[in-house]
ZAKOL-775458 format. One record per atom (N, C-alpha, C, O, CB): x, y, z; atom name; residue number from 1; residue in one letter. Coordinates in nm, 3 decimals, padded with zeros to 5 digits. Glycine has a CB too. Layout:
N
+---------+---------+---------+----+-----+----+
|      c1 |      c2 |      c3 | at |   i | aa |
+---------+---------+---------+----+-----+----+
|       X |       Y |       Z | CA | NUM |  a |
...
+---------+---------+---------+----+-----+----+
//
This chain:
87
+---------+---------+---------+----+-----+----+
|      c1 |      c2 |      c3 | at |   i | aa |
+---------+---------+---------+----+-----+----+
|  12.756 |  35.727 |  22.684 |  N |   1 |  m |
|  12.737 |  35.681 |  22.550 | CA |   1 |  m |
|  12.594 |  35.712 |  22.507 |  C |   1 |  m |
|  12.500 |  35.689 |  22.583 |  O |   1 |  m |
|  12.769 |  35.530 |  22.539 | CB |   1 |  m |
|  12.578 |  35.763 |  22.386 |  N |   2 |  k |
|  12.445 |  35.791 |  22.331 | CA |   2 |  k |
|  12.403 |  35.674 |  22.243 |  C |   2 |  k |
|  12.472 |  35.640 |  22.147 |  O |   2 |  k |
|  12.443 |  35.925 |  22.250 | CB |   2 |  k |
|  12.290 |  35.612 |  22.278 |  N |   3 |  i |
|  12.237 |  35.498 |  22.205 | CA |   3 |  i |
|  12.101 |  35.538 |  22.147 |  C |   3 |  i |
|  12.010 |  35.577 |  22.220 |  O |   3 |  i |
|  12.224 |  35.372 |  22.298 | CB |   3 |  i |
|  12.088 |  35.527 |  22.015 |  N |   4 |  v |
|  11.964 |  35.559 |  21.947 | CA |   4 |  v |
|  11.897 |  35.428 |  21.906 |  C |   4 |  v |
|  11.957 |  35.345 |  21.838 |  O |   4 |  v |
|  11.988 |  35.650 |  21.823 | CB |   4 |  v |
|  11.771 |  35.411 |  21.948 |  N |   5 |  i |
|  11.694 |  35.292 |  21.914 | CA |   5 |  i |
|  11.591 |  35.332 |  21.810 |  C |   5 |  i |
|  11.494 |  35.401 |  21.841 |  O |   5 |  i |
|  11.626 |  35.230 |  22.041 | CB |   5 |  i |
|  11.613 |  35.289 |  21.685 |  N |   6 |  i |
|  11.515 |  35.313 |  21.578 | CA |   6 |  i |
|  11.403 |  35.211 |  21.599 |  C |   6 |  i |
|  11.428 |  35.091 |  21.608 |  O |   6 |  i |
|  11.582 |  35.300 |  21.433 | CB |   6 |  i |
|  11.280 |  35.260 |  21.608 |  N |   7 |  g |
|  11.168 |  35.173 |  21.643 | CA |   7 |  g |
|  11.156 |  35.160 |  21.793 |  C |   7 |  g |
|  11.103 |  35.061 |  21.844 |  O |   7 |  g |
|  11.184 |  35.036 |  21.580 | CB |   7 |  g |
|  11.204 |  35.260 |  21.863 |  N |   8 |  g |
|  11.214 |  35.255 |  22.009 | CA |   8 |  g |
|  11.084 |  35.263 |  22.085 |  C |   8 |  g |
|  11.084 |  35.250 |  22.208 |  O |   8 |  g |
|  11.298 |  35.362 |  22.053 | CB |   8 |  g |
|  10.972 |  35.285 |  22.017 |  N |   9 |  t |
|  10.844 |  35.287 |  22.088 | CA |   9 |  t |
|  10.759 |  35.165 |  22.055 |  C |   9 |  t |
|  10.647 |  35.152 |  22.106 |  O |   9 |  t |
|  10.767 |  35.414 |  22.053 | CB |   9 |  t |
|  10.811 |  35.076 |  21.972 |  N |  10 |  g |
|  10.738 |  34.954 |  21.936 | CA |  10 |  g |
|  10.746 |  34.848 |  22.044 |  C |  10 |  g |
|  10.800 |  34.872 |  22.152 |  O |  10 |  g |
|  10.791 |  34.898 |  21.806 | CB |  10 |  g |
|  10.692 |  34.732 |  22.014 |  N |  11 |  l |
|  10.686 |  34.622 |  22.111 | CA |  11 |  l |
|  10.824 |  34.583 |  22.162 |  C |  11 |  l |
|  10.847 |  34.579 |  22.283 |  O |  11 |  l |
|  10.619 |  34.502 |  22.048 | CB |  11 |  l |
|  10.915 |  34.554 |  22.072 |  N |  12 |  i |
|  11.051 |  34.515 |  22.112 | CA |  12 |  i |
|  11.132 |  34.638 |  22.151 |  C |  12 |  i |
|  11.204 |  34.636 |  22.251 |  O |  12 |  i |
|  11.121 |  34.438 |  21.999 | CB |  12 |  i |
|  11.121 |  34.744 |  22.072 |  N |  13 |  g |
|  11.200 |  34.865 |  22.097 | CA |  13 |  g |
|  11.175 |  34.925 |  22.234 |  C |  13 |  g |
|  11.270 |  34.966 |  22.301 |  O |  13 |  g |
|  11.170 |  34.967 |  21.993 | CB |  13 |  g |
|  11.051 |  34.930 |  22.276 |  N |  14 |  s |
|  11.020 |  34.989 |  22.407 | CA |  14 |  s |
|  11.080 |  34.907 |  22.520 |  C |  14 |  s |
|  11.124 |  34.963 |  22.621 |  O |  14 |  s |
|  10.868 |  35.002 |  22.426 | CB |  14 |  s |
|  11.082 |  34.776 |  22.505 |  N |  15 |  q |
|  11.144 |  34.691 |  22.608 | CA |  15 |  q |
|  11.295 |  34.711 |  22.610 |  C |  15 |  q |
|  11.356 |  34.715 |  22.717 |  O |  15 |  q |
|  11.111 |  34.543 |  22.582 | CB |  15 |  q |
|  11.355 |  34.723 |  22.493 |  N |  16 |  l |
|  11.498 |  34.748 |  22.483 | CA |  16 |  l |
|  11.534 |  34.883 |  22.546 |  C |  16 |  l |
|  11.631 |  34.893 |  22.621 |  O |  16 |  l |
|  11.544 |  34.743 |  22.337 | CB |  16 |  l |
|  11.455 |  34.986 |  22.514 |  N |  17 |  v |
|  11.477 |  35.118 |  22.572 | CA |  17 |  v |
|  11.470 |  35.113 |  22.724 |  C |  17 |  v |
|  11.555 |  35.169 |  22.793 |  O |  17 |  v |
|  11.374 |  35.219 |  22.517 | CB |  17 |  v |
|  11.369 |  35.045 |  22.777 |  N |  18 |  n |
|  11.354 |  35.034 |  22.922 | CA |  18 |  n |
|  11.475 |  34.967 |  22.987 |  C |  18 |  n |
|  11.522 |  35.010 |  23.092 |  O |  18 |  n |
|  11.227 |  34.957 |  22.957 | CB |  18 |  n |
|  11.525 |  34.861 |  22.925 |  N |  19 |  q |
|  11.642 |  34.791 |  22.978 | CA |  19 |  q |
|  11.766 |  34.880 |  22.974 |  C |  19 |  q |
|  11.840 |  34.888 |  23.071 |  O |  19 |  q |
|  11.667 |  34.661 |  22.899 | CB |  19 |  q |
|  11.788 |  34.947 |  22.861 |  N |  20 |  l |
|  11.907 |  35.029 |  22.846 | CA |  20 |  l |
|  11.903 |  35.155 |  22.933 |  C |  20 |  l |
|  12.008 |  35.205 |  22.973 |  O |  20 |  l |
|  11.924 |  35.069 |  22.700 | CB |  20 |  l |
|  11.785 |  35.204 |  22.962 |  N |  21 |  r |
|  11.774 |  35.323 |  23.048 | CA |  21 |  r |
|  11.812 |  35.292 |  23.192 |  C |  21 |  r |
|  11.828 |  35.384 |  23.273 |  O |  21 |  r |
|  11.632 |  35.378 |  23.043 | CB |  21 |  r |
|  11.827 |  35.166 |  23.226 |  N |  22 |  q |
|  11.872 |  35.128 |  23.360 | CA |  22 |  q |
|  12.024 |  35.136 |  23.371 |  C |  22 |  q |
|  12.081 |  35.111 |  23.478 |  O |  22 |  q |
|  11.824 |  34.988 |  23.394 | CB |  22 |  q |
|  12.090 |  35.169 |  23.261 |  N |  23 |  t |
|  12.235 |  35.185 |  23.260 | CA |  23 |  t |
|  12.266 |  35.334 |  23.267 |  C |  23 |  t |
|  12.176 |  35.417 |  23.276 |  O |  23 |  t |
|  12.298 |  35.121 |  23.132 | CB |  23 |  t |
|  12.392 |  35.367 |  23.264 |  N |  24 |  a |
|  12.434 |  35.506 |  23.274 | CA |  24 |  a |
|  12.438 |  35.575 |  23.137 |  C |  24 |  a |
|  12.494 |  35.683 |  23.124 |  O |  24 |  a |
|  12.571 |  35.515 |  23.340 | CB |  24 |  a |
|  12.380 |  35.513 |  23.034 |  N |  25 |  h |
|  12.386 |  35.567 |  22.900 | CA |  25 |  h |
|  12.266 |  35.655 |  22.868 |  C |  25 |  h |
|  12.159 |  35.642 |  22.928 |  O |  25 |  h |
|  12.395 |  35.455 |  22.799 | CB |  25 |  h |
|  12.286 |  35.745 |  22.772 |  N |  26 |  e |
|  12.176 |  35.825 |  22.717 | CA |  26 |  e |
|  12.108 |  35.739 |  22.612 |  C |  26 |  e |
|  12.172 |  35.696 |  22.516 |  O |  26 |  e |
|  12.226 |  35.963 |  22.657 | CB |  26 |  e |
|  11.978 |  35.715 |  22.628 |  N |  27 |  v |
|  11.904 |  35.628 |  22.536 | CA |  27 |  v |
|  11.792 |  35.709 |  22.472 |  C |  27 |  v |
|  11.710 |  35.770 |  22.541 |  O |  27 |  v |
|  11.847 |  35.503 |  22.609 | CB |  27 |  v |
|  11.789 |  35.708 |  22.339 |  N |  28 |  i |
|  11.688 |  35.781 |  22.263 | CA |  28 |  i |
|  11.597 |  35.682 |  22.194 |  C |  28 |  i |
|  11.644 |  35.599 |  22.116 |  O |  28 |  i |
|  11.754 |  35.877 |  22.160 | CB |  28 |  i |
|  11.467 |  35.689 |  22.221 |  N |  29 |  a |
|  11.367 |  35.607 |  22.154 | CA |  29 |  a |
|  11.321 |  35.685 |  22.031 |  C |  29 |  a |
|  11.240 |  35.777 |  22.041 |  O |  29 |  a |
|  11.246 |  35.572 |  22.249 | CB |  29 |  a |
|  11.372 |  35.647 |  21.914 |  N |  30 |  a |
|  11.342 |  35.718 |  21.790 | CA |  30 |  a |
|  11.230 |  35.645 |  21.715 |  C |  30 |  a |
|  11.237 |  35.525 |  21.692 |  O |  30 |  a |
|  11.468 |  35.730 |  21.701 | CB |  30 |  a |
|  11.128 |  35.722 |  21.678 |  N |  31 |  s |
|  11.013 |  35.667 |  21.605 | CA |  31 |  s |
|  10.940 |  35.781 |  21.536 |  C |  31 |  s |
|  10.965 |  35.897 |  21.567 |  O |  31 |  s |
|  10.917 |  35.588 |  21.701 | CB |  31 |  s |
|  10.849 |  35.750 |  21.444 |  N |  32 |  p |
|  10.773 |  35.858 |  21.382 | CA |  32 |  p |
|  10.700 |  35.947 |  21.483 |  C |  32 |  p |
|  10.687 |  36.067 |  21.461 |  O |  32 |  p |
|  10.672 |  35.800 |  21.285 | CB |  32 |  p |
|  10.654 |  35.889 |  21.593 |  N |  33 |  s |
|  10.584 |  35.970 |  21.694 | CA |  33 |  s |
|  10.676 |  36.067 |  21.766 |  C |  33 |  s |
|  10.630 |  36.163 |  21.827 |  O |  33 |  s |
|  10.516 |  35.880 |  21.795 | CB |  33 |  s |
|  10.808 |  36.041 |  21.760 |  N |  34 |  s |
|  10.905 |  36.133 |  21.821 | CA |  34 |  s |
|  10.972 |  36.222 |  21.716 |  C |  34 |  s |
|  11.067 |  36.294 |  21.746 |  O |  34 |  s |
|  11.011 |  36.054 |  21.898 | CB |  34 |  s |
|  10.920 |  36.216 |  21.592 |  N |  35 |  g |
|  10.974 |  36.301 |  21.486 | CA |  35 |  g |
|  11.085 |  36.239 |  21.405 |  C |  35 |  g |
|  11.152 |  36.308 |  21.328 |  O |  35 |  g |
|  11.023 |  36.427 |  21.545 | CB |  35 |  g |
|  11.107 |  36.109 |  21.422 |  N |  36 |  v |
|  11.213 |  36.039 |  21.347 | CA |  36 |  v |
|  11.147 |  35.933 |  21.259 |  C |  36 |  v |
|  11.092 |  35.834 |  21.308 |  O |  36 |  v |
|  11.319 |  35.974 |  21.445 | CB |  36 |  v |
|  11.152 |  35.956 |  21.129 |  N |  37 |  n |
|  11.088 |  35.865 |  21.034 | CA |  37 |  n |
|  11.192 |  35.819 |  20.933 |  C |  37 |  n |
|  11.230 |  35.895 |  20.844 |  O |  37 |  n |
|  10.968 |  35.933 |  20.962 | CB |  37 |  n |
|  11.238 |  35.696 |  20.946 |  N |  38 |  t |
|  11.342 |  35.646 |  20.857 | CA |  38 |  t |
|  11.291 |  35.628 |  20.714 |  C |  38 |  t |
|  11.371 |  35.629 |  20.621 |  O |  38 |  t |
|  11.396 |  35.514 |  20.908 | CB |  38 |  t |
|  11.162 |  35.611 |  20.695 |  N |  39 |  l |
|  11.107 |  35.593 |  20.561 | CA |  39 |  l |
|  11.111 |  35.724 |  20.482 |  C |  39 |  l |
|  11.145 |  35.724 |  20.364 |  O |  39 |  l |
|  10.963 |  35.542 |  20.569 | CB |  39 |  l |
|  11.078 |  35.835 |  20.548 |  N |  40 |  t |
|  11.082 |  35.965 |  20.479 | CA |  40 |  t |
|  11.216 |  36.036 |  20.499 |  C |  40 |  t |
|  11.249 |  36.128 |  20.425 |  O |  40 |  t |
|  10.968 |  36.054 |  20.530 | CB |  40 |  t |
|  11.292 |  35.993 |  20.600 |  N |  41 |  g |
|  11.418 |  36.057 |  20.634 | CA |  41 |  g |
|  11.404 |  36.169 |  20.734 |  C |  41 |  g |
|  11.504 |  36.225 |  20.780 |  O |  41 |  g |
|  11.482 |  36.110 |  20.510 | CB |  41 |  g |
|  11.281 |  36.203 |  20.770 |  N |  42 |  e |
|  11.255 |  36.313 |  20.864 | CA |  42 |  e |
|  11.318 |  36.285 |  21.000 |  C |  42 |  e |
|  11.291 |  36.182 |  21.061 |  O |  42 |  e |
|  11.104 |  36.336 |  20.880 | CB |  42 |  e |
|  11.401 |  36.377 |  21.047 |  N |  43 |  g |
|  11.459 |  36.372 |  21.181 | CA |  43 |  g |
|  11.572 |  36.273 |  21.200 |  C |  43 |  g |
|  11.630 |  36.266 |  21.308 |  O |  43 |  g |
|  11.354 |  36.340 |  21.276 | CB |  43 |  g |
|  11.605 |  36.195 |  21.097 |  N |  44 |  v |
|  11.707 |  36.091 |  21.113 | CA |  44 |  v |
|  11.845 |  36.151 |  21.134 |  C |  44 |  v |
|  11.917 |  36.111 |  21.226 |  O |  44 |  v |
|  11.709 |  35.998 |  20.990 | CB |  44 |  v |
|  11.883 |  36.246 |  21.052 |  N |  45 |  k |
|  12.015 |  36.309 |  21.065 | CA |  45 |  k |
|  12.031 |  36.374 |  21.202 |  C |  45 |  k |
|  12.136 |  36.363 |  21.265 |  O |  45 |  k |
|  12.037 |  36.414 |  20.955 | CB |  45 |  k |
|  11.927 |  36.440 |  21.245 |  N |  46 |  e |
|  11.933 |  36.513 |  21.372 | CA |  46 |  e |
|  11.950 |  36.419 |  21.491 |  C |  46 |  e |
|  12.028 |  36.448 |  21.582 |  O |  46 |  e |
|  11.808 |  36.597 |  21.389 | CB |  46 |  e |
|  11.877 |  36.308 |  21.493 |  N |  47 |  v |
|  11.882 |  36.218 |  21.609 | CA |  47 |  v |
|  12.017 |  36.145 |  21.617 |  C |  47 |  v |
|  12.057 |  36.101 |  21.724 |  O |  47 |  v |
|  11.767 |  36.117 |  21.602 | CB |  47 |  v |
|  12.086 |  36.132 |  21.504 |  N |  48 |  l |
|  12.213 |  36.059 |  21.504 | CA |  48 |  l |
|  12.333 |  36.145 |  21.541 |  C |  48 |  l |
|  12.444 |  36.093 |  21.555 |  O |  48 |  l |
|  12.235 |  35.999 |  21.369 | CB |  48 |  l |
|  12.314 |  36.275 |  21.557 |  N |  49 |  v |
|  12.425 |  36.362 |  21.596 | CA |  49 |  v |
|  12.480 |  36.314 |  21.731 |  C |  49 |  v |
|  12.405 |  36.302 |  21.828 |  O |  49 |  v |
|  12.379 |  36.511 |  21.605 | CB |  49 |  v |
|  12.609 |  36.288 |  21.735 |  N |  50 |  n |
|  12.681 |  36.242 |  21.854 | CA |  50 |  n |
|  12.639 |  36.104 |  21.904 |  C |  50 |  n |
|  12.668 |  36.067 |  22.018 |  O |  50 |  n |
|  12.662 |  36.341 |  21.965 | CB |  50 |  n |
|  12.570 |  36.026 |  21.820 |  N |  51 |  a |
|  12.532 |  35.890 |  21.860 | CA |  51 |  a |
|  12.654 |  35.799 |  21.853 |  C |  51 |  a |
|  12.734 |  35.808 |  21.760 |  O |  51 |  a |
|  12.418 |  35.834 |  21.768 | CB |  51 |  a |
|  12.668 |  35.715 |  21.952 |  N |  52 |  d |
|  12.775 |  35.616 |  21.954 | CA |  52 |  d |
|  12.728 |  35.482 |  21.899 |  C |  52 |  d |
|  12.805 |  35.407 |  21.838 |  O |  52 |  d |
|  12.828 |  35.598 |  22.096 | CB |  52 |  d |
|  12.600 |  35.452 |  21.922 |  N |  53 |  v |
|  12.542 |  35.325 |  21.880 | CA |  53 |  v |
|  12.403 |  35.351 |  21.824 |  C |  53 |  v |
|  12.327 |  35.432 |  21.877 |  O |  53 |  v |
|  12.537 |  35.223 |  21.999 | CB |  53 |  v |
|  12.370 |  35.280 |  21.715 |  N |  54 |  v |
|  12.235 |  35.284 |  21.659 | CA |  54 |  v |
|  12.186 |  35.141 |  21.649 |  C |  54 |  v |
|  12.252 |  35.054 |  21.592 |  O |  54 |  v |
|  12.232 |  35.356 |  21.518 | CB |  54 |  v |
|  12.069 |  35.117 |  21.705 |  N |  55 |  i |
|  12.007 |  34.984 |  21.698 | CA |  55 |  i |
|  11.873 |  35.000 |  21.627 |  C |  55 |  i |
|  11.790 |  35.081 |  21.667 |  O |  55 |  i |
|  11.988 |  34.921 |  21.842 | CB |  55 |  i |
|  11.854 |  34.923 |  21.521 |  N |  56 |  d |
|  11.731 |  34.933 |  21.442 | CA |  56 |  d |
|  11.642 |  34.812 |  21.469 |  C |  56 |  d |
|  11.674 |  34.700 |  21.428 |  O |  56 |  d |
|  11.763 |  34.944 |  21.291 | CB |  56 |  d |
|  11.531 |  34.835 |  21.538 |  N |  57 |  v |
|  11.431 |  34.730 |  21.561 | CA |  57 |  v |
|  11.297 |  34.771 |  21.500 |  C |  57 |  v |
|  11.191 |  34.730 |  21.547 |  O |  57 |  v |
|  11.416 |  34.702 |  21.712 | CB |  57 |  v |
|  11.305 |  34.852 |  21.396 |  N |  58 |  s |
|  11.184 |  34.899 |  21.330 | CA |  58 |  s |
|  11.119 |  34.785 |  21.252 |  C |  58 |  s |
|  11.181 |  34.682 |  21.227 |  O |  58 |  s |
|  11.215 |  35.017 |  21.236 | CB |  58 |  s |
|  10.995 |  34.807 |  21.214 |  N |  59 |  n |
|  10.921 |  34.707 |  21.138 | CA |  59 |  n |
|  10.832 |  34.777 |  21.037 |  C |  59 |  n |
|  10.788 |  34.890 |  21.058 |  O |  59 |  n |
|  10.837 |  34.617 |  21.232 | CB |  59 |  n |
|  10.808 |  34.710 |  20.928 |  N |  60 |  s |
|  10.722 |  34.764 |  20.822 | CA |  60 |  s |
|  10.578 |  34.774 |  20.871 |  C |  60 |  s |
|  10.530 |  34.685 |  20.941 |  O |  60 |  s |
|  10.730 |  34.675 |  20.695 | CB |  60 |  s |
|  10.509 |  34.881 |  20.834 |  N |  61 |  p |
|  10.368 |  34.893 |  20.872 | CA |  61 |  p |
|  10.276 |  34.801 |  20.790 |  C |  61 |  p |
|  10.157 |  34.790 |  20.819 |  O |  61 |  p |
|  10.322 |  35.037 |  20.858 | CB |  61 |  p |
|  10.332 |  34.736 |  20.687 |  N |  62 |  s |
|  10.254 |  34.648 |  20.601 | CA |  62 |  s |
|  10.317 |  34.509 |  20.598 |  C |  62 |  s |
|  10.436 |  34.494 |  20.621 |  O |  62 |  s |
|  10.245 |  34.706 |  20.458 | CB |  62 |  s |
|  10.236 |  34.410 |  20.569 |  N |  63 |  f |
|  10.286 |  34.273 |  20.554 | CA |  63 |  f |
|  10.294 |  34.231 |  20.408 |  C |  63 |  f |
|  10.337 |  34.119 |  20.378 |  O |  63 |  f |
|  10.198 |  34.176 |  20.632 | CB |  63 |  f |
|  10.253 |  34.318 |  20.317 |  N |  64 |  e |
|  10.256 |  34.288 |  20.174 | CA |  64 |  e |
|  10.402 |  34.287 |  20.128 |  C |  64 |  e |
|  10.477 |  34.380 |  20.159 |  O |  64 |  e |
|  10.172 |  34.391 |  20.092 | CB |  64 |  e |
|  10.442 |  34.185 |  20.056 |  N |  65 |  a |
|  10.584 |  34.161 |  20.023 | CA |  65 |  a |
|  10.653 |  34.282 |  19.959 |  C |  65 |  a |
|  10.763 |  34.318 |  20.001 |  O |  65 |  a |
|  10.595 |  34.043 |  19.931 | CB |  65 |  a |
|  10.592 |  34.342 |  19.861 |  N |  66 |  t |
|  10.655 |  34.456 |  19.794 | CA |  66 |  t |
|  10.669 |  34.575 |  19.888 |  C |  66 |  t |
|  10.771 |  34.643 |  19.889 |  O |  66 |  t |
|  10.574 |  34.497 |  19.669 | CB |  66 |  t |
|  10.566 |  34.601 |  19.966 |  N |  67 |  a |
|  10.569 |  34.712 |  20.061 | CA |  67 |  a |
|  10.676 |  34.690 |  20.169 |  C |  67 |  a |
|  10.745 |  34.784 |  20.208 |  O |  67 |  a |
|  10.432 |  34.731 |  20.126 | CB |  67 |  a |
|  10.688 |  34.567 |  20.215 |  N |  68 |  v |
|  10.789 |  34.535 |  20.317 | CA |  68 |  v |
|  10.929 |  34.558 |  20.260 |  C |  68 |  v |
|  11.013 |  34.621 |  20.324 |  O |  68 |  v |
|  10.773 |  34.388 |  20.365 | CB |  68 |  v |
|  10.953 |  34.507 |  20.139 |  N |  69 |  m |
|  11.084 |  34.525 |  20.076 | CA |  69 |  m |
|  11.115 |  34.673 |  20.056 |  C |  69 |  m |
|  11.227 |  34.716 |  20.081 |  O |  69 |  m |
|  11.090 |  34.450 |  19.941 | CB |  69 |  m |
|  11.017 |  34.750 |  20.011 |  N |  70 |  n |
|  11.036 |  34.893 |  19.991 | CA |  70 |  n |
|  11.066 |  34.963 |  20.123 |  C |  70 |  n |
|  11.153 |  35.050 |  20.129 |  O |  70 |  n |
|  10.911 |  34.955 |  19.927 | CB |  70 |  n |
|  10.994 |  34.925 |  20.229 |  N |  71 |  f |
|  11.017 |  34.986 |  20.360 | CA |  71 |  f |
|  11.162 |  34.966 |  20.404 |  C |  71 |  f |
|  11.230 |  35.062 |  20.440 |  O |  71 |  f |
|  10.921 |  34.926 |  20.465 | CB |  71 |  f |
|  11.208 |  34.841 |  20.402 |  N |  72 |  f |
|  11.342 |  34.814 |  20.453 | CA |  72 |  f |
|  11.452 |  34.871 |  20.363 |  C |  72 |  f |
|  11.553 |  34.920 |  20.414 |  O |  72 |  f |
|  11.362 |  34.666 |  20.469 | CB |  72 |  f |
|  11.435 |  34.866 |  20.232 |  N |  73 |  k |
|  11.536 |  34.924 |  20.143 | CA |  73 |  k |
|  11.545 |  35.075 |  20.163 |  C |  73 |  k |
|  11.655 |  35.130 |  20.176 |  O |  73 |  k |
|  11.503 |  34.892 |  19.995 | CB |  73 |  k |
|  11.431 |  35.141 |  20.166 |  N |  74 |  t |
|  11.430 |  35.286 |  20.181 | CA |  74 |  t |
|  11.476 |  35.329 |  20.320 |  C |  74 |  t |
|  11.560 |  35.418 |  20.333 |  O |  74 |  t |
|  11.289 |  35.341 |  20.153 | CB |  74 |  t |
|  11.421 |  35.266 |  20.423 |  N |  75 |  s |
|  11.457 |  35.302 |  20.560 | CA |  75 |  s |
|  11.605 |  35.279 |  20.588 |  C |  75 |  s |
|  11.672 |  35.365 |  20.645 |  O |  75 |  s |
|  11.374 |  35.221 |  20.659 | CB |  75 |  s |
|  11.655 |  35.163 |  20.549 |  N |  76 |  n |
|  11.796 |  35.133 |  20.573 | CA |  76 |  n |
|  11.887 |  35.226 |  20.493 |  C |  76 |  n |
|  11.992 |  35.266 |  20.542 |  O |  76 |  n |
|  11.827 |  34.988 |  20.539 | CB |  76 |  n |
|  11.847 |  35.259 |  20.371 |  N |  77 |  g |
|  11.925 |  35.354 |  20.291 | CA |  77 |  g |
|  11.932 |  35.490 |  20.358 |  C |  77 |  g |
|  12.039 |  35.550 |  20.366 |  O |  77 |  g |
|  11.865 |  35.368 |  20.152 | CB |  77 |  g |
|  11.817 |  35.539 |  20.407 |  N |  78 |  n |
|  11.815 |  35.669 |  20.476 | CA |  78 |  n |
|  11.896 |  35.665 |  20.605 |  C |  78 |  n |
|  11.967 |  35.760 |  20.637 |  O |  78 |  n |
|  11.671 |  35.710 |  20.507 | CB |  78 |  n |
|  11.886 |  35.555 |  20.676 |  N |  79 |  l |
|  11.959 |  35.541 |  20.803 | CA |  79 |  l |
|  12.109 |  35.533 |  20.779 |  C |  79 |  l |
|  12.186 |  35.598 |  20.851 |  O |  79 |  l |
|  11.911 |  35.416 |  20.877 | CB |  79 |  l |
|  12.152 |  35.457 |  20.680 |  N |  80 |  l |
|  12.295 |  35.446 |  20.650 | CA |  80 |  l |
|  12.354 |  35.578 |  20.603 |  C |  80 |  l |
|  12.464 |  35.614 |  20.643 |  O |  80 |  l |
|  12.318 |  35.338 |  20.544 | CB |  80 |  l |
|  12.280 |  35.650 |  20.520 |  N |  81 |  e |
|  12.327 |  35.781 |  20.472 | CA |  81 |  e |
|  12.344 |  35.878 |  20.589 |  C |  81 |  e |
|  12.445 |  35.949 |  20.597 |  O |  81 |  e |
|  12.227 |  35.839 |  20.369 | CB |  81 |  e |
|  12.245 |  35.882 |  20.678 |  N |  82 |  a |
|  12.253 |  35.971 |  20.793 | CA |  82 |  a |
|  12.365 |  35.930 |  20.888 |  C |  82 |  a |
|  12.431 |  36.016 |  20.946 |  O |  82 |  a |
|  12.120 |  35.973 |  20.868 | CB |  82 |  a |
|  12.386 |  35.800 |  20.905 |  N |  83 |  a |
|  12.494 |  35.752 |  20.992 | CA |  83 |  a |
|  12.630 |  35.790 |  20.937 |  C |  83 |  a |
|  12.719 |  35.827 |  21.013 |  O |  83 |  a |
|  12.485 |  35.600 |  21.009 | CB |  83 |  a |
|  12.648 |  35.780 |  20.807 |  N |  84 |  k |
|  12.774 |  35.821 |  20.745 | CA |  84 |  k |
|  12.800 |  35.969 |  20.770 |  C |  84 |  k |
|  12.911 |  36.008 |  20.805 |  O |  84 |  k |
|  12.773 |  35.791 |  20.594 | CB |  84 |  k |
|  12.697 |  36.051 |  20.752 |  N |  85 |  e |
|  12.711 |  36.195 |  20.774 | CA |  85 |  e |
|  12.743 |  36.225 |  20.921 |  C |  85 |  e |
|  12.821 |  36.316 |  20.951 |  O |  85 |  e |
|  12.581 |  36.268 |  20.733 | CB |  85 |  e |
|  12.683 |  36.150 |  21.010 |  N |  86 |  a |
|  12.704 |  36.174 |  21.154 | CA |  86 |  a |
|  12.842 |  36.122 |  21.200 |  C |  86 |  a |
|  12.892 |  36.161 |  21.305 |  O |  86 |  a |
|  12.592 |  36.105 |  21.236 | CB |  86 |  a |
|  12.900 |  36.036 |  21.119 |  N |  87 |  g |
|  13.033 |  35.983 |  21.153 | CA |  87 |  g |
|  13.024 |  35.866 |  21.247 |  C |  87 |  g |
|  13.127 |  35.810 |  21.285 |  O |  87 |  g |
|  13.118 |  36.090 |  21.215 | CB |  87 |  g |
+---------+---------+---------+----+-----+----+
//
């Protein structure tokens, strides 16, 4: 099973990736540093190809209310669109 962790290099994501890598599954830690940016959409479609599970533990880089809302609306929209395309 291919499991993609959005935010997979962050505090929670990295721990989740480490736990899941102890299983027999393929685990992908997706983050801007790995070329996957849900805010811009960069690399999202590509990383979801043949994914069975997507777990989003990403977080906004800002704590300002408007910026946080924009981050999650845009990121989730890009992620949902790519997931639909990937099937």
